[in-house]
MARDOKOL-762054 format. One line per field, with one value per residue: z negated, y, x of N, C-alpha, C, O in turn; residue in one letter; residue number from 0. Coordinates in nm, 3 decimals. Each point is the difference from the previous one (the first is absolute). Layout:
! MARDOKOL-762054
n_w	Z_...
n_v	Y_...
n_u	X_...
ca_w	Z_...
ca_v	Y_...
ca_u	X_...
c_w	Z_...
c_v	Y_...
c_u	X_...
o_w	Z_...
o_v	Y_...
o_u	X_...
drenvo	A_...
base	NUM_...
! end
This chain:
! MARDOKOL-762054
n_w	-0.336_0.005_-0.071_-0.075_-0.032_-0.214_0.160_0.003_0.078_0.092_0.146_-0.007_0.075_0.121_-0.139_0.173_-0.087_0.012_0.172_0.175_0.099_0.157_0.236_0.168_0.132_0.099_0.220_0.096_0.156_-0.008_-0.130_-0.101_0.147_-0.047_-0.074_-0.247_-0.129_-0.064_-0.022_-0.191_-0.104_-0.043_-0.102_-0.255_-0.075_0.004_-0.114_-0.149_-0.063_-0.119_-0.207_-0.098_0.064_-0.148_-0.192_-0.055_-0.035_-0.189_-0.214_0.012_-0.091_-0.208_-0.104_0.012_-0.188_-0.055_0.008_-0.078_-0.192_-0.149_0.021_-0.091_-0.224_-0.008_-0.054_-0.186_-0.071_0.068_-0.020_-0.217
n_v	2.293_0.227_-0.126_0.098_0.170_-0.108_-0.168_0.102_0.044_-0.100_0.135_-0.195_0.183_-0.181_-0.103_0.128_-0.218_0.207_-0.152_0.127_0.027_-0.174_0.028_0.107_-0.037_-0.074_0.099_0.101_-0.177_-0.034_-0.041_0.196_0.165_-0.108_0.129_0.077_-0.103_0.016_0.174_-0.081_-0.058_0.045_0.195_-0.062_-0.083_0.167_0.127_-0.105_-0.013_0.229_0.075_-0.130_0.070_0.121_-0.055_-0.030_0.185_0.011_-0.070_0.055_0.164_-0.063_-0.056_0.158_0.086_-0.113_0.028_0.202_-0.020_-0.068_0.111_0.164_-0.074_-0.069_0.163_0.117_-0.169_0.045_0.204_-0.071
n_u	-3.077_0.043_0.166_-0.173_0.143_0.043_0.106_0.203_-0.193_0.179_-0.123_0.112_0.040_-0.136_0.186_-0.024_0.071_0.132_0.061_0.019_-0.169_0.004_0.090_-0.047_-0.177_0.144_0.117_-0.191_-0.090_-0.221_0.206_-0.044_0.017_-0.196_-0.110_0.052_-0.101_-0.195_-0.155_0.061_-0.135_-0.185_-0.049_-0.069_-0.180_-0.120_-0.067_-0.090_-0.210_-0.074_-0.043_-0.162_-0.207_-0.065_-0.056_-0.219_-0.073_-0.028_-0.073_-0.213_-0.078_-0.061_-0.176_-0.136_0.104_-0.153_-0.255_-0.126_-0.004_-0.111_-0.210_-0.051_-0.088_-0.186_-0.164_0.018_-0.103_-0.202_-0.089_-0.059
ca_w	-0.137_-0.100_-0.148_-0.033_-0.127_-0.010_0.021_0.125_0.128_0.148_0.086_0.084_0.156_0.018_0.081_0.099_0.002_0.077_-0.095_-0.075_-0.092_-0.104_-0.077_-0.068_-0.126_-0.111_-0.102_-0.120_-0.067_-0.152_0.025_-0.100_0.088_0.072_0.172_0.032_-0.048_0.117_0.093_-0.025_0.031_0.157_0.027_0.019_0.081_0.118_-0.004_0.015_0.134_0.080_-0.033_0.064_0.140_0.058_-0.009_0.059_0.145_0.000_0.052_0.140_0.078_0.020_0.080_0.146_0.009_-0.063_0.110_0.096_-0.003_0.024_0.149_0.060_-0.004_0.053_0.140_0.003_-0.068_0.126_0.084_-0.034
ca_v	0.089_-0.028_0.028_0.124_-0.005_0.000_-0.087_0.042_-0.057_0.066_-0.078_0.050_-0.048_-0.095_0.057_-0.129_0.012_-0.084_-0.082_0.032_0.072_-0.121_-0.023_0.137_0.018_-0.077_0.005_0.083_-0.028_-0.079_-0.170_-0.106_-0.032_-0.106_0.046_0.054_-0.139_-0.116_0.106_0.007_-0.189_0.003_0.088_-0.064_-0.119_0.071_0.074_-0.137_-0.087_0.079_-0.037_-0.145_0.023_0.141_-0.031_-0.146_0.098_0.060_-0.127_-0.023_0.095_-0.043_-0.169_0.050_0.113_-0.107_-0.060_0.028_0.029_-0.156_-0.029_0.099_-0.065_-0.142_0.039_0.053_-0.082_-0.083_0.106_0.038
ca_u	-0.026_0.082_-0.030_0.092_0.009_-0.127_-0.118_-0.075_0.057_0.062_0.018_0.098_0.001_0.100_0.085_0.109_0.129_0.066_0.035_0.128_-0.060_-0.025_0.113_0.053_-0.062_0.015_0.126_-0.007_-0.102_0.015_0.021_-0.124_-0.132_0.022_-0.038_0.128_0.060_0.004_0.052_0.135_0.051_0.015_0.111_0.170_0.013_0.006_0.180_0.085_-0.042_0.017_0.189_0.009_-0.033_0.160_0.115_-0.011_-0.004_0.174_0.051_-0.051_0.067_0.185_-0.015_-0.024_0.095_0.161_0.008_0.071_0.140_0.027_-0.016_0.084_0.150_0.031_0.057_0.127_0.106_-0.050_0.051_0.190
c_w	-0.105_-0.152_-0.050_-0.157_-0.058_0.028_0.155_0.118_0.125_0.093_0.095_0.135_0.019_0.082_0.055_-0.008_0.081_-0.081_-0.081_-0.114_-0.117_-0.122_-0.130_-0.139_-0.040_-0.078_-0.112_-0.100_-0.134_0.012_-0.067_0.054_0.096_0.167_0.065_-0.012_0.142_0.123_-0.018_0.035_0.168_0.074_-0.003_0.083_0.173_-0.012_0.008_0.135_0.144_0.004_0.060_0.119_0.041_-0.022_0.132_0.148_0.015_0.026_0.142_0.084_-0.029_0.049_0.145_0.047_-0.018_0.121_0.140_0.000_0.015_0.145_0.066_-0.011_0.051_0.176_0.026_-0.024_0.128_0.097_-0.013_0.036
c_v	-0.068_0.068_0.143_-0.016_0.050_-0.046_0.089_-0.065_0.112_-0.083_0.031_-0.054_-0.064_0.067_-0.096_0.057_-0.094_-0.101_0.072_0.130_-0.063_-0.063_0.136_-0.010_-0.151_-0.040_0.119_-0.034_-0.032_-0.108_-0.077_-0.011_-0.098_0.023_0.066_-0.089_-0.088_0.074_0.028_-0.120_0.006_0.062_-0.068_-0.123_0.048_0.046_-0.104_-0.053_0.056_-0.023_-0.106_0.006_0.066_-0.113_-0.117_0.064_0.043_-0.137_-0.066_0.081_-0.017_-0.117_0.008_0.050_-0.108_-0.106_0.056_0.045_-0.137_-0.054_0.108_-0.039_-0.112_0.034_0.059_-0.068_-0.099_0.064_0.016_-0.122
c_u	0.164_-0.061_0.077_-0.039_-0.129_-0.103_-0.047_0.053_-0.021_-0.001_0.109_0.032_0.143_0.107_0.099_0.127_0.086_0.091_0.127_-0.069_-0.086_0.112_0.065_-0.118_-0.031_0.125_0.000_-0.109_0.019_-0.014_-0.079_-0.085_0.055_0.019_0.128_0.115_0.016_0.047_0.141_0.027_-0.039_0.082_0.131_0.003_-0.008_0.140_0.080_0.004_0.079_0.193_0.033_0.017_0.125_0.096_0.016_0.031_0.160_0.064_-0.012_0.126_0.158_0.005_0.018_0.112_0.102_0.006_0.050_0.154_0.052_0.031_0.108_0.176_-0.011_-0.009_0.106_0.089_0.017_0.093_0.150_0.068
o_w	-0.031_-0.014_0.021_-0.041_0.068_-0.050_0.050_0.007_0.001_-0.019_0.047_0.013_-0.039_0.095_-0.061_0.032_0.026_-0.119_-0.113_-0.094_-0.107_-0.119_-0.115_-0.114_-0.075_-0.111_-0.087_-0.108_-0.053_0.063_0.017_-0.040_0.058_0.082_0.119_0.068_0.069_0.064_0.099_0.079_0.079_0.085_0.092_0.075_0.066_0.064_0.086_0.076_0.092_0.093_0.079_0.037_0.089_0.097_0.066_0.077_0.107_0.106_0.050_0.073_0.085_0.076_0.053_0.122_0.023_0.044_0.083_0.107_0.090_0.042_0.081_0.083_0.038_0.084_0.109_0.025_0.015_0.052_0.087_-0.010
o_v	-0.117_0.078_0.003_-0.084_0.070_0.043_-0.018_-0.046_0.084_-0.107_0.113_-0.122_0.045_0.072_-0.095_0.115_-0.119_0.027_-0.037_0.027_0.052_-0.029_-0.019_0.015_-0.011_-0.052_0.002_0.058_0.003_-0.046_-0.121_-0.094_0.010_-0.065_-0.003_0.025_-0.032_-0.048_0.061_-0.012_-0.024_-0.062_-0.006_-0.010_-0.079_-0.061_0.009_-0.013_-0.063_-0.039_0.006_-0.032_-0.039_-0.019_-0.024_-0.080_0.007_-0.025_-0.052_-0.059_0.023_-0.028_-0.080_-0.015_0.022_-0.051_-0.059_0.026_-0.017_-0.064_-0.057_0.016_-0.025_-0.059_-0.028_0.053_-0.060_-0.073_0.036_-0.008
o_u	0.025_-0.094_0.121_-0.080_-0.075_-0.104_-0.111_0.114_-0.089_0.057_-0.006_-0.009_0.108_-0.029_0.048_0.026_-0.021_0.012_0.035_0.074_-0.032_0.001_0.039_0.044_-0.098_0.007_0.086_-0.010_0.111_-0.096_-0.014_-0.069_0.108_0.065_0.031_0.100_0.097_0.093_0.040_0.094_0.092_0.063_0.081_0.097_0.068_0.087_0.088_0.096_0.053_0.071_0.094_0.113_0.076_0.074_0.101_0.053_0.061_0.058_0.099_0.079_0.086_0.093_0.079_0.011_0.119_0.103_0.069_0.054_0.082_0.097_0.073_0.090_0.114_0.068_0.049_0.108_0.106_0.084_0.080_0.123
drenvo	M_I_E_L_G_K_G_G_Q_R_E_I_Q_D_V_L_L_T_R_Y_A_C_Y_L_V_V_Q_N_G_D_T_S_K_P_E_V_A_F_A_Q_T_Y_F_A_V_Q_T_R_K_Q_E_L_I_E_K_R_L_L_E_V_V_R_V_N_A_R_E_K_L_S_K_S_E_K_K_L_S_G_I_I
base	0_1_2_3_4_5_6_7_8_9_10_11_12_13_14_15_16_17_18_19_20_21_22_23_24_25_26_27_28_29_30_31_32_33_34_35_36_37_38_39_40_41_42_43_44_45_46_47_48_49_50_51_52_53_54_55_56_57_58_59_60_61_62_63_64_65_66_67_68_69_70_71_72_73_74_75_76_77_78_79
! end
């Protein structure tokens, strides 16, 4: 049940949203409501975590490429 104007009530059906839909709803929600403020913080933290993970993965790829290049240069140097 939800409260309507003039003390009325109405029953509403639950709705399932995707994570992206939740994100869009929360980004456009009223931040004075604690649930909306909490959800915005949640998505901000999750976004930052994902950024850090992606950065770390790129660093691993870069280090692996440097090691491969170093081995190739050593092998080539030995041949010359």
